LUMTORMI-307786 format. One line per field, with one value per residue: x, y, z of N, C-alpha, C in turn. Coordinates in steps of 0.02 Angstrom, whole numbers, padded with zeros to 5 digits. Example, Ala and Ser with C-alpha at 12.3 -4.5 7.8 and 13.67 -1.06 7.14 Angstrom:
REM residues 2
nx: c(00660  00642)
ny: c(-00284  -00112)
nz: c(00390  00354)
cax: c(00615  00684)
cay: c(-00225  -00053)
caz: c(00390  00357)
cx: c(00660  00645)
cy: c(-00165  00002)
cz: c(00390  00394)
This chain:
REM residues 426
nx: c(00478  00562  00671  00625  00556  00682  00725  00629  00549  00424  00295  00321  00296  00166  00087  00145  00133  00019  -00009  00090  00156  00188  00281  00281  00368  00383  00399  00256  00180  00090  -00043  -00165  -00325  -00477  -00611  -00758  -00820  -00929  -01084  -01087  -01166  -01210  -01241  -01145  -01028  -00941  -00809  -00651  -00520  -00426  -00312  -00223  -00150  -00110  -00179  -00339  -00394  -00562  -00665  -00767  -00928  -01026  -00969  -00851  -00674  -00528  -00370  -00215  -00054  00058  00029  00105  00125  00062  00109  00246  00293  00388  00432  00331  00170  00021  00048  00118  00003  -00085  -00013  -00018  -00146  -00173  -00111  -00179  -00185  -00227  -00305  -00307  -00446  -00466  -00576  -00653  -00808  -00936  -01041  -01197  -01395  -01435  -01327  -01262  -01146  -00993  -00838  -00747  -00666  -00593  -00550  -00500  -00526  -00463  -00551  -00685  -00715  -00842  -00816  -00642  -00548  -00418  -00369  -00297  -00219  -00094  -00003  00118  00232  00283  00415  00556  00651  00814  00944  01058  01169  01273  01302  01417  01340  01260  01088  00936  00799  00653  00700  00793  00934  01071  01235  01348  01451  01432  01422  01332  01198  01028  00886  00762  00588  00527  00587  00630  00520  00432  00253  00189  00312  00296  00182  00170  00087  -00026  -00119  -00192  -00208  -00301  -00467  -00539  -00459  -00416  -00303  -00152  -00156  -00071  -00051  -00205  -00336  -00362  -00422  -00392  -00436  -00422  -00314  -00185  -00142  -00011  00005  00101  00129  00178  00306  00345  00329  00209  00069  -00047  -00194  -00289  -00380  -00432  -00493  -00454  -00453  -00419  -00297  -00098  00021  00132  00126  00133  00196  00244  00340  00501  00557  00712  00734  00651  00497  00370  00307  00219  00241  00201  00145  00118  00041  00020  -00079  -00028  -00117  -00059  -00098  -00048  00072  00111  00105  00175  00317  00331  00334  00444  00532  00694  00817  00927  00868  00794  00793  00806  00813  00960  00936  01010  00994  01050  01035  00886  00760  00619  00653  00775  00929  00979  01091  01147  01081  01039  01043  00891  00981  01119  01096  01057  01173  01275  01356  01369  01437  01498  01552  01751  01720  01671  01530  01418  01277  01100  00963  00799  00681  00617  00692  00683  00559  00464  00487  00451  00317  00262  00301  00192  00055  00055  00060  -00069  -00150  -00147  -00200  -00328  -00387  -00353  -00448  -00417  -00461  -00530  -00501  -00634  -00638  -00514  -00375  -00263  -00145  -00079  -00013  00066  00119  00080  00200  00160  00053  00106  00021  00033  -00030  -00125  -00202  -00360  -00517  -00658  -00811  -00981  -01118  -01230  -01401  -01524  -01571  -01740  -01879  -01930  -02092  -02108  -02135  -02051  -01917  -01890  -01755  -01715  -01595  -01527  -01602  -01609  -01723  -01765  -01866  -01894  -01914  -02078  -02130  -02101  -02186  -02316  -02405  -02426  -02353  -02259  -02224  -02243  -02222  -02265  -02157  -02058  -02021  -01966  -02085  -02124  -02239  -02261  -02364  -02425  -02367  -02326  -02242  -02169  -02060  -02019  -01952  -01822  -01714  -01713  -01685  -01530  -01468  -01483  -01561  -01698  -01755  -01821  -01942  -01922)
ny: c(02390  02330  02420  02538  02526  02554  02636  02769  02728  02621  02677  02794  02742  02655  02753  02795  02670  02548  02436  02274  02150  01975  01823  01644  01499  01330  01165  01077  00974  00915  00944  00930  00916  00906  00840  00827  00728  00730  00628  00473  00376  00227  00255  00270  00207  00256  00146  00161  00254  00299  00425  00452  00324  00372  00350  00404  00448  00381  00362  00448  00518  00450  00522  00592  00644  00647  00692  00653  00736  00686  00527  00402  00357  00215  00147  00205  00247  00346  00416  00494  00563  00629  00774  00798  00780  00858  00975  00953  00967  01079  01148  01115  00974  00827  00715  00532  00455  00316  00194  00101  00012  -00082  -00111  -00046  -00047  00059  00128  00038  00038  -00043  -00015  00109  00203  00342  00505  00662  00829  00982  01055  00991  00969  00969  01022  01074  01099  01151  01076  01111  01026  01055  01208  01334  01343  01419  01440  01334  01191  01181  01070  00912  00783  00671  00559  00415  00385  00432  00522  00538  00644  00712  00837  00846  00789  00721  00750  00642  00642  00769  00872  00963  01067  01081  01193  01242  01378  01532  01636  01803  01832  01745  01749  01727  01728  01861  01925  01865  01861  01819  01912  01977  01880  01732  01645  01641  01761  01813  01754  01741  01584  01460  01559  01612  01641  01630  01559  01551  01452  01398  01331  01275  01075  01040  01149  01239  01368  01395  01362  01436  01386  01390  01337  01360  01304  01299  01328  01341  01365  01265  01287  01439  01428  01449  01352  01393  01445  01313  01168  00987  00866  00768  00721  00646  00468  00491  00546  00583  00778  00934  01066  01224  01393  01544  01707  01802  01948  02083  02193  02363  02400  02468  02502  02401  02293  02352  02344  02215  02169  02235  02135  02036  01932  01919  01912  01787  01641  01476  01304  01187  01028  00854  00748  00621  00538  00439  00480  00553  00647  00710  00762  00955  01022  01158  01320  01412  01563  01652  01709  01670  01550  01586  01639  01563  01468  01412  01393  01225  01195  01181  01206  01276  01252  01217  01269  01260  01308  01225  01266  01406  01552  01691  01649  01658  01807  01838  01804  01886  02023  01983  01989  02108  02189  02131  02203  02331  02351  02326  02212  02126  02112  02150  02050  02039  01927  01821  01737  01713  01640  01504  01557  01480  01347  01186  01059  00906  00724  00578  00472  00338  00166  00011  -00139  -00261  -00263  -00178  -00228  -00227  -00158  -00209  -00129  -00227  -00275  -00244  -00337  -00444  -00410  -00566  -00616  -00535  -00451  -00380  -00243  -00105  00027  00164  00234  00185  00226  00371  00447  00472  00426  00342  00220  00232  00264  00149  00035  -00062  -00100  -00002  00004  00093  00266  00427  00603  00765  00820  00743  00626  00491  00324  00160  00048  -00111  -00197  -00198  -00261  -00371  -00441  -00442  -00374  -00257  -00136  -00171  -00212  -00062  00026  00128  00130  -00001  00007  -00054  -00226  -00375  -00497  -00636)
nz: c(02162  02292  02277  02278  02399  02479  02432  02474  02587  02673  02727  02644  02508  02497  02429  02293  02246  02182  02171  02182  02077  02049  02058  01984  01940  01918  01940  01997  02094  02127  02055  01931  01815  01827  01709  01588  01482  01436  01357  01281  01132  01083  01281  01414  01560  01630  01685  01688  01637  01496  01423  01288  01342  01481  01655  01710  01846  01903  02017  02015  01930  01788  01656  01706  01767  01833  01803  01850  01855  01878  01864  01744  01614  01526  01429  01386  01517  01618  01549  01478  01526  01645  01642  01526  01451  01491  01442  01291  01279  01300  01197  01110  01036  00958  01080  01134  01173  01279  01340  01489  01521  01652  01621  01619  01628  01609  01550  01425  01359  01347  01302  01232  01112  01068  00979  01050  01081  01155  01150  01129  01264  01360  01510  01613  01696  01795  01941  02072  02220  02292  02270  02250  02329  02493  02510  02477  02501  02487  02402  02437  02424  02523  02507  02413  02284  02146  02151  02114  02114  02162  02175  02088  02006  02092  02146  02180  02358  02398  02269  02217  02221  02233  02208  02224  02192  02183  02251  02290  02229  02252  02255  02395  02500  02466  02533  02658  02792  02725  02703  02565  02507  02497  02511  02359  02309  02166  02013  01908  01834  01742  01641  01611  01674  01867  02024  02201  02317  02444  02577  02510  02517  02650  02697  02782  02904  03011  02990  02896  02766  02681  02578  02429  02349  02218  02070  01902  01740  01629  01481  01457  01463  01441  01343  01364  01496  01561  01571  01549  01607  01641  01778  01778  01812  01917  01917  01840  01809  01823  01762  01847  01816  01883  01944  02055  02114  02220  02332  02383  02539  02640  02758  02815  02706  02583  02664  02670  02539  02502  02537  02507  02412  02499  02620  02633  02702  02709  02737  02701  02642  02679  02575  02549  02681  02677  02753  02809  02913  02848  02880  02938  02834  02821  02848  02726  02605  02475  02410  02397  02350  02228  02177  02097  02200  02346  02495  02578  02701  02690  02563  02398  02347  02182  02139  02053  01994  02018  01944  01859  01861  01775  01711  01775  01812  01710  01682  01799  01753  01644  01701  01763  01668  01622  01712  01695  01554  01617  01580  01683  01845  02020  02152  02316  02458  02509  02625  02739  02735  02842  02960  03049  03101  03091  02955  02975  02994  02940  03046  03102  03127  03183  03087  03058  02957  02916  02955  02817  02855  02787  02737  02782  02770  02883  03026  03042  03161  03248  03189  03104  02937  02891  02907  02949  02960  03055  03085  02968  02877  02745  02716  02596  02503  02393  02438  02471  02342  02269  02367  02324  02429  02518  02616  02658  02709  02700  02805  02849  02862  02813  02850  02860  02883  02948  02907  02961  02976  02857  02775  02615  02576  02439  02403  02339  02360  02421  02344  02299  02382  02422  02539  02605  02718  02721  02760  02680  02721  02645)
cax: c(00475  00598  00713  00593  00563  00736  00739  00592  00527  00368  00225  00284  00270  00097  00076  00164  00118  -00031  -00015  00135  00140  00214  00271  00348  00371  00429  00390  00212  00169  00010  -00082  -00226  -00376  -00556  -00633  -00822  -00820  -00997  -01136  -01073  -01215  -01249  -01207  -01056  -01038  -00848  -00758  -00576  -00515  -00341  -00295  -00149  -00113  -00112  -00249  -00363  -00458  -00638  -00693  -00820  -00971  -01023  -00918  -00800  -00618  -00483  -00297  -00174  -00015  00114  00043  00147  00095  00056  00167  00310  00321  00394  00437  00268  00116  -00006  00072  00100  -00059  -00123  -00006  -00051  -00232  -00181  -00082  -00236  -00161  -00288  -00270  -00330  -00479  -00488  -00637  -00695  -00873  -00967  -01107  -01283  -01456  -01458  -01286  -01237  -01076  -00926  -00784  -00740  -00602  -00594  -00510  -00526  -00462  -00493  -00629  -00726  -00743  -00885  -00767  -00585  -00549  -00364  -00405  -00229  -00212  -00031  00036  00164  00252  00315  00489  00572  00708  00867  00948  01128  01184  01337  01318  01463  01333  01221  01058  00872  00751  00604  00772  00836  01015  01092  01280  01390  01484  01391  01447  01308  01153  00982  00844  00675  00559  00567  00634  00600  00447  00375  00187  00173  00339  00275  00131  00199  00010  -00082  -00168  -00229  -00199  -00342  -00513  -00561  -00422  -00410  -00227  -00147  -00144  -00058  -00069  -00266  -00381  -00393  -00447  -00364  -00501  -00410  -00269  -00133  -00102  00034  00026  00139  00143  00229  00374  00369  00306  00116  00067  -00103  -00234  -00298  -00419  -00441  -00516  -00389  -00461  -00405  -00217  -00062  00067  00201  00156  00107  00244  00234  00403  00503  00622  00738  00726  00588  00438  00339  00281  00217  00276  00128  00166  00061  00055  -00018  -00065  -00023  -00127  -00009  -00159  -00032  00148  00154  00114  00234  00369  00332  00342  00513  00586  00728  00822  00978  00835  00752  00807  00790  00864  00970  00949  01055  00948  01089  00982  00839  00707  00576  00688  00828  00974  01012  01176  01144  01031  01076  00986  00897  01040  01187  01068  01061  01242  01311  01362  01359  01482  01472  01640  01770  01700  01613  01470  01365  01200  01059  00888  00761  00625  00648  00671  00663  00476  00437  00462  00389  00232  00248  00272  00137  00014  00068  00026  -00154  -00188  -00142  -00242  -00411  -00398  -00379  -00452  -00420  -00507  -00499  -00516  -00714  -00612  -00440  -00342  -00237  -00100  -00062  -00004  00113  00085  00137  00206  00108  00052  00120  00011  00080  -00103  -00129  -00279  -00421  -00580  -00712  -00874  -01002  -01167  -01280  -01482  -01556  -01629  -01810  -01867  -01985  -02145  -02139  -02107  -02010  -01890  -01854  -01679  -01731  -01517  -01487  -01645  -01625  -01781  -01774  -01930  -01880  -01979  -02145  -02149  -02138  -02211  -02376  -02445  -02436  -02291  -02195  -02254  -02197  -02259  -02263  -02104  -02009  -01991  -02013  -02099  -02134  -02334  -02248  -02420  -02452  -02290  -02318  -02145  -02157  -01963  -01983  -01935  -01770  -01637  -01706  -01659  -01454  -01430  -01467  -01591  -01739  -01738  -01892  -01945  -01952)
cay: c(02407  02328  02483  02597  02545  02557  02733  02833  02684  02599  02742  02852  02694  02649  02816  02770  02598  02506  02339  02236  02086  01915  01767  01596  01456  01271  01089  01087  00907  00894  00980  00897  00937  00883  00844  00792  00722  00716  00569  00434  00355  00219  00270  00236  00236  00227  00143  00157  00287  00312  00472  00437  00285  00401  00335  00460  00435  00375  00361  00468  00501  00418  00523  00628  00611  00667  00689  00693  00773  00651  00492  00372  00348  00134  00129  00242  00247  00419  00481  00526  00556  00660  00844  00805  00738  00917  01040  00946  00987  01159  01168  01108  00937  00768  00663  00468  00425  00243  00202  00043  00011  -00140  -00085  -00050  -00043  00143  00151  -00006  00038  -00087  00020  00168  00216  00401  00561  00691  00877  01018  01107  00942  00948  01018  01068  01058  01136  01138  01074  01098  01038  01126  01242  01393  01334  01494  01424  01273  01179  01155  00973  00913  00728  00672  00478  00408  00393  00516  00519  00548  00656  00789  00902  00851  00753  00751  00725  00614  00686  00869  00885  00992  01110  01121  01225  01281  01432  01606  01705  01883  01861  01708  01767  01696  01793  01939  01919  01823  01859  01803  01984  01992  01828  01706  01605  01704  01769  01813  01744  01724  01527  01430  01606  01618  01680  01592  01574  01531  01390  01362  01330  01192  01027  01010  01219  01245  01436  01405  01353  01479  01336  01369  01326  01376  01252  01346  01321  01388  01352  01261  01305  01503  01428  01445  01301  01457  01436  01254  01122  00950  00863  00725  00733  00579  00423  00498  00549  00654  00835  01008  01151  01270  01485  01566  01756  01854  02029  02102  02251  02388  02450  02496  02515  02329  02248  02374  02321  02156  02178  02249  02087  02028  01859  01876  01921  01737  01597  01391  01242  01146  00965  00804  00704  00568  00516  00400  00478  00621  00722  00704  00816  01013  01031  01225  01384  01456  01627  01642  01757  01632  01497  01621  01667  01487  01435  01401  01354  01190  01165  01244  01201  01309  01194  01240  01279  01271  01294  01168  01323  01459  01635  01699  01632  01689  01875  01836  01784  01948  02058  01973  02002  02190  02207  02126  02233  02406  02350  02333  02143  02063  02139  02116  02031  02022  01878  01806  01692  01693  01537  01495  01580  01467  01261  01153  01007  00836  00678  00528  00438  00265  00109  -00085  -00176  -00333  -00273  -00170  -00248  -00180  -00150  -00187  -00092  -00266  -00258  -00263  -00411  -00435  -00424  -00604  -00598  -00467  -00477  -00308  -00222  -00038  00039  00229  00239  00202  00280  00450  00497  00493  00404  00270  00167  00271  00274  00086  -00014  -00078  -00109  00069  00001  00158  00346  00505  00646  00814  00849  00707  00592  00409  00285  00083  00005  -00153  -00244  -00195  -00293  -00444  -00488  -00421  -00375  -00207  -00094  -00185  -00158  -00007  00064  00127  00127  -00041  00006  -00126  -00291  -00410  -00592  -00671)
caz: c(02221  02350  02266  02297  02485  02494  02442  02504  02649  02674  02708  02566  02444  02503  02410  02251  02222  02196  02165  02166  02049  02101  01998  02021  01879  01914  01957  02054  02049  02153  02003  01878  01794  01819  01633  01591  01418  01385  01337  01205  01087  01181  01334  01460  01623  01636  01772  01694  01584  01493  01410  01290  01376  01546  01667  01742  01907  01883  02043  02004  01895  01713  01609  01746  01756  01854  01755  01881  01831  01905  01817  01704  01546  01534  01360  01393  01590  01678  01518  01446  01592  01657  01631  01450  01408  01497  01405  01237  01258  01287  01132  01045  00992  00965  01132  01120  01227  01271  01394  01494  01586  01683  01583  01662  01595  01602  01519  01436  01322  01387  01278  01195  01086  01021  00990  01074  01098  01236  01158  01124  01320  01411  01563  01595  01771  01832  02019  02103  02278  02339  02229  02263  02369  02504  02482  02456  02547  02462  02409  02405  02428  02536  02482  02351  02221  02121  02183  02074  02165  02136  02165  02022  01993  02143  02126  02276  02407  02401  02241  02206  02271  02183  02249  02203  02204  02166  02306  02327  02179  02267  02292  02460  02530  02461  02584  02727  02845  02708  02699  02526  02482  02534  02465  02304  02274  02085  02007  01836  01812  01688  01594  01652  01763  01923  02104  02258  02323  02491  02579  02500  02557  02699  02724  02847  02880  03069  02985  02829  02698  02662  02505  02390  02318  02162  02021  01840  01666  01563  01401  01430  01494  01398  01337  01395  01569  01574  01517  01528  01609  01677  01813  01755  01852  01979  01869  01786  01835  01770  01772  01826  01810  01963  01965  02110  02119  02296  02335  02424  02555  02705  02751  02810  02669  02571  02693  02659  02466  02476  02539  02448  02419  02551  02694  02649  02718  02676  02762  02630  02661  02653  02547  02559  02713  02661  02812  02824  02938  02829  02915  02881  02797  02850  02829  02639  02565  02413  02364  02385  02293  02146  02162  02061  02223  02433  02561  02627  02748  02653  02490  02355  02297  02128  02154  02014  02005  01940  01936  01827  01858  01698  01686  01856  01801  01644  01728  01830  01689  01613  01742  01768  01579  01604  01746  01673  01527  01633  01576  01722  01879  02082  02201  02391  02506  02542  02661  02746  02748  02912  02959  03100  03118  03047  02939  03039  02954  02943  03127  03075  03164  03142  03075  03005  02912  02941  02935  02779  02854  02735  02742  02774  02785  02966  03034  03051  03234  03242  03177  03056  02875  02834  02953  02931  03011  03044  03081  02906  02831  02736  02701  02525  02473  02351  02461  02462  02281  02238  02395  02335  02488  02561  02698  02689  02716  02709  02845  02806  02879  02759  02898  02829  02942  02904  02934  02964  02956  02788  02696  02568  02561  02370  02385  02273  02402  02479  02317  02265  02427  02420  02613  02620  02781  02725  02739  02694  02728  02555)
cx: c(00508  00657  00687  00577  00613  00760  00701  00544  00451  00298  00240  00270  00209  00073  00090  00144  00064  -00056  00052  00132  00227  00233  00318  00326  00414  00399  00326  00145  00093  -00035  -00135  -00285  -00418  -00574  -00688  -00821  -00890  -01015  -01100  -01112  -01183  -01215  -01158  -01059  -00951  -00807  -00672  -00562  -00449  -00330  -00226  -00100  -00098  -00166  -00274  -00392  -00525  -00673  -00751  -00894  -00942  -00957  -00872  -00728  -00568  -00415  -00254  -00104  00028  00076  00070  00139  00103  00121  00244  00339  00343  00419  00381  00222  00072  -00010  00076  00058  -00086  -00106  -00034  -00099  -00229  -00160  -00125  -00215  -00224  -00253  -00331  -00368  -00511  -00528  -00651  -00744  -00883  -00996  -01166  -01331  -01468  -01402  -01243  -01164  -01041  -00860  -00791  -00677  -00611  -00536  -00532  -00479  -00485  -00559  -00701  -00765  -00798  -00841  -00697  -00549  -00478  -00390  -00326  -00225  -00166  -00003  00081  00179  00293  00376  00478  00644  00763  00886  01031  01129  01249  01344  01374  01432  01287  01148  00976  00819  00696  00655  00797  00899  01036  01160  01317  01418  01491  01420  01410  01239  01114  00924  00782  00645  00581  00591  00593  00522  00410  00309  00189  00240  00330  00228  00118  00113  -00043  -00148  -00220  -00243  -00257  -00401  -00560  -00526  -00401  -00320  -00223  -00126  -00149  -00076  -00143  -00293  -00404  -00397  -00398  -00424  -00473  -00344  -00237  -00149  -00042  00058  00056  00162  00179  00292  00405  00365  00229  00119  -00027  -00140  -00274  -00328  -00434  -00455  -00483  -00394  -00448  -00326  -00160  -00015  00133  00198  00139  00141  00237  00321  00410  00575  00639  00768  00666  00522  00414  00301  00242  00218  00221  00163  00111  00086  -00011  -00001  -00055  -00038  -00088  -00076  -00114  00042  00177  00156  00149  00318  00381  00331  00398  00558  00644  00761  00886  00946  00791  00803  00784  00846  00898  00995  00977  01010  00991  01034  00904  00781  00670  00610  00760  00881  01000  01066  01195  01086  01071  01011  00970  00941  01105  01151  01094  01122  01272  01364  01341  01417  01468  01538  01686  01769  01655  01582  01419  01332  01158  00999  00826  00694  00654  00612  00673  00596  00435  00439  00464  00346  00208  00221  00207  00089  00031  00033  -00050  -00188  -00182  -00196  -00297  -00431  -00424  -00377  -00441  -00462  -00499  -00522  -00600  -00696  -00546  -00425  -00299  -00188  -00074  -00061  00028  00086  00138  00137  00142  00099  00046  00078  00021  -00028  -00071  -00192  -00332  -00475  -00648  -00783  -00932  -01090  -01232  -01355  -01481  -01598  -01708  -01819  -01929  -02067  -02168  -02109  -02072  -01983  -01856  -01791  -01662  -01666  -01499  -01523  -01614  -01659  -01783  -01848  -01954  -01935  -02049  -02156  -02161  -02163  -02285  -02451  -02474  -02371  -02277  -02244  -02223  -02263  -02234  -02209  -02036  -01998  -02035  -02012  -02144  -02223  -02297  -02313  -02431  -02416  -02331  -02287  -02158  -02078  -01976  -01932  -01859  -01720  -01661  -01662  -01563  -01435  -01450  -01520  -01676  -01725  -01826  -01881  -01980  -01943)
cy: c(02373  02386  02535  02623  02562  02615  02770  02786  02673  02645  02766  02795  02678  02719  02829  02725  02565  02448  02315  02177  02025  01862  01715  01527  01373  01212  01111  01021  00879  00963  00917  00926  00896  00888  00793  00798  00723  00665  00514  00405  00275  00234  00261  00249  00200  00210  00141  00210  00309  00380  00481  00394  00316  00381  00380  00413  00436  00336  00407  00471  00478  00446  00619  00592  00646  00662  00708  00696  00732  00553  00454  00369  00237  00106  00155  00265  00328  00478  00497  00531  00614  00726  00835  00812  00817  00982  01016  00968  01064  01181  01148  01024  00865  00707  00598  00462  00357  00260  00106  00040  -00080  -00158  -00088  -00051  00025  00176  00075  -00035  00026  -00022  00077  00173  00275  00447  00623  00774  00937  01068  01045  00940  00985  01063  01028  01090  01106  01137  01050  01085  01069  01123  01294  01394  01409  01495  01347  01258  01175  01096  00982  00817  00709  00583  00448  00388  00462  00477  00566  00576  00713  00843  00891  00784  00807  00723  00692  00666  00754  00885  00945  01005  01124  01145  01230  01355  01509  01661  01730  01890  01802  01767  01779  01742  01857  01956  01874  01796  01832  01860  01984  01934  01760  01659  01658  01740  01768  01797  01730  01632  01476  01498  01616  01643  01621  01594  01546  01491  01367  01363  01264  01135  01036  01100  01222  01340  01447  01432  01390  01424  01328  01391  01341  01298  01305  01298  01358  01336  01335  01282  01382  01498  01443  01404  01340  01455  01373  01197  01046  00930  00787  00722  00657  00534  00454  00508  00607  00702  00868  01049  01209  01335  01497  01634  01792  01912  02044  02185  02290  02435  02466  02473  02442  02295  02277  02360  02240  02116  02188  02173  02056  01951  01836  01873  01831  01686  01531  01372  01195  01078  00913  00745  00616  00518  00487  00414  00541  00665  00695  00779  00892  01025  01125  01252  01417  01510  01601  01679  01729  01570  01525  01637  01625  01468  01443  01378  01301  01173  01214  01222  01269  01276  01225  01233  01284  01258  01248  01226  01367  01514  01685  01690  01663  01750  01900  01841  01862  02007  02056  01993  02081  02210  02202  02195  02308  02404  02323  02249  02092  02113  02127  02115  01995  01969  01855  01755  01712  01618  01565  01501  01542  01392  01257  01086  00968  00775  00632  00493  00369  00204  00073  -00098  -00248  -00333  -00251  -00192  -00226  -00196  -00156  -00161  -00195  -00244  -00258  -00308  -00397  -00483  -00489  -00578  -00526  -00500  -00418  -00262  -00144  00023  00131  00248  00252  00253  00351  00490  00496  00493  00369  00231  00168  00232  00210  00016  00008  -00067  -00051  00067  00063  00231  00398  00552  00701  00839  00784  00645  00514  00364  00203  00068  -00064  -00221  -00253  -00245  -00368  -00483  -00482  -00391  -00300  -00161  -00120  -00178  -00120  00072  00060  00129  00063  -00039  -00036  -00176  -00338  -00478  -00632  -00755)
cz: c(02273  02328  02291  02371  02517  02523  02463  02583  02635  02661  02639  02493  02448  02432  02325  02196  02215  02227  02141  02127  02067  02055  02029  01956  01901  01923  02018  02027  02068  02093  01956  01879  01793  01756  01634  01504  01368  01344  01271  01195  01083  01209  01392  01537  01639  01707  01756  01632  01567  01430  01365  01304  01448  01587  01693  01797  01871  01933  02061  01957  01830  01667  01644  01769  01798  01831  01812  01862  01838  01873  01776  01660  01544  01501  01376  01477  01605  01609  01464  01504  01591  01627  01576  01424  01415  01453  01333  01214  01256  01244  01088  00999  01007  01019  01138  01173  01233  01331  01409  01544  01600  01637  01638  01595  01588  01537  01504  01390  01361  01356  01225  01173  01032  00999  01020  01092  01134  01224  01142  01211  01357  01477  01575  01632  01803  01909  02045  02172  02327  02280  02251  02326  02411  02485  02489  02511  02499  02448  02395  02441  02467  02537  02423  02293  02223  02132  02143  02110  02138  02137  02133  02045  02064  02153  02189  02292  02392  02339  02195  02249  02207  02221  02192  02230  02181  02195  02310  02267  02182  02284  02362  02530  02512  02505  02612  02764  02798  02716  02643  02507  02522  02463  02416  02285  02189  02075  01938  01850  01755  01629  01609  01698  01803  01976  02138  02291  02414  02513  02558  02547  02589  02700  02794  02878  02960  03052  02913  02769  02695  02585  02490  02371  02274  02115  01964  01789  01631  01497  01386  01451  01430  01381  01396  01458  01588  01533  01561  01558  01661  01719  01820  01807  01910  01954  01848  01844  01784  01779  01777  01835  01837  01956  02021  02129  02197  02309  02405  02476  02616  02706  02760  02767  02626  02601  02667  02576  02446  02507  02478  02481  02488  02614  02684  02655  02702  02704  02688  02662  02644  02608  02520  02615  02697  02723  02800  02848  02943  02872  02874  02878  02843  02823  02755  02655  02501  02378  02341  02333  02225  02129  02119  02126  02322  02468  02593  02664  02726  02577  02457  02326  02246  02141  02078  02027  01964  01928  01879  01844  01806  01699  01729  01847  01739  01666  01769  01778  01679  01640  01766  01712  01584  01630  01726  01612  01521  01610  01629  01792  01959  02106  02294  02410  02528  02613  02683  02765  02809  02903  03001  03089  03067  03021  02949  02968  02979  03008  03085  03137  03129  03143  03042  02950  02927  02915  02883  02816  02812  02753  02735  02802  02875  02943  03044  03106  03183  03256  03131  02986  02847  02909  02938  02971  03010  03044  03017  02863  02816  02732  02628  02492  02438  02366  02447  02399  02232  02289  02363  02367  02568  02635  02725  02681  02742  02737  02830  02813  02835  02782  02853  02888  02875  02940  02910  02919  02901  02716  02677  02544  02475  02356  02346  02318  02432  02401  02290  02328  02418  02471  02635  02697  02770  02704  02732  02719  02678  02543)
């Protein structure tokens, strides 16, 4: 497309090309998978879960969990983690599921140790809060020691430069105005079908660092385009492949898809300064970065990418083949993504600790046996069904009212209310 636009111009290119495919393949740490394991016998409300000794987040329902790509193993540390478990599942390998629980009347089981495979899960939904950066800042190191970072190994005295991203193949560089990429856009995610579900975290279109939040069914993905990895002395990550089709609707989109590496500039940061405001050594183009060296002062410094240009091209080619075969249909966005805004740093306020506000029950007025807080009540009606004296009543509009004079102080309603909206003098 880039060559075509140079030869015949963007206006004519619109009549010759319907879709431009893009691709990127690199470390996307803000990734993970929602899983539903199904209920054991007897059932269990899992409070902690490990997959191959990698802990998953369990602050949700009984047998749902979120496995984050960067979570390290409790046995092997950062040499194995969430990203590797995700790859193992996609490869069809068995995974050890271990769980603990505190036990309840409806979920009495307290521990579990079983083998699972991807096919055993009810759902395995890859849900990635931040993927597909429009571009990445490059990295170097001015200190006298080697640094190990998410940008890879940085040699002392600016001995090398690392970078990431696909440059002119990057999806968001080919549609920087986000005209065809928005909520609902169908994409190639990990080799399977996925969707854009929103802008990614740290989305910063004003500075040319837009991001995407994406989702797709893990069971349709391929280990060719999902790879667990470890950045030495830094941590676990997951290399994710994403391909996005750009429909060529008009000359402006054709012009955008003709962008070249020489036109894409990105800051080269000095990671030797331990600050979120790292100094910029210079602006560099992706053409320079991909050439094998960049000039810093009078020195030609070698460059290397921590993502894969070859895999990015393979993804774009694979997406092209799927579209041509009719197996991948394009969708337009159902809602646009923000095209303005800048990601902000943390607001740091000094504190000695913020007190927790517990949901205490309302006080009981003098001379009454029961108190019902309308402020806390969500009008669910549990109290209506349990009270033998008819203290609580639901009207035609669904509002719950309390006739305090009828209370016999049995207390059946108190521990039934999940919002602590009722108190009884017992």
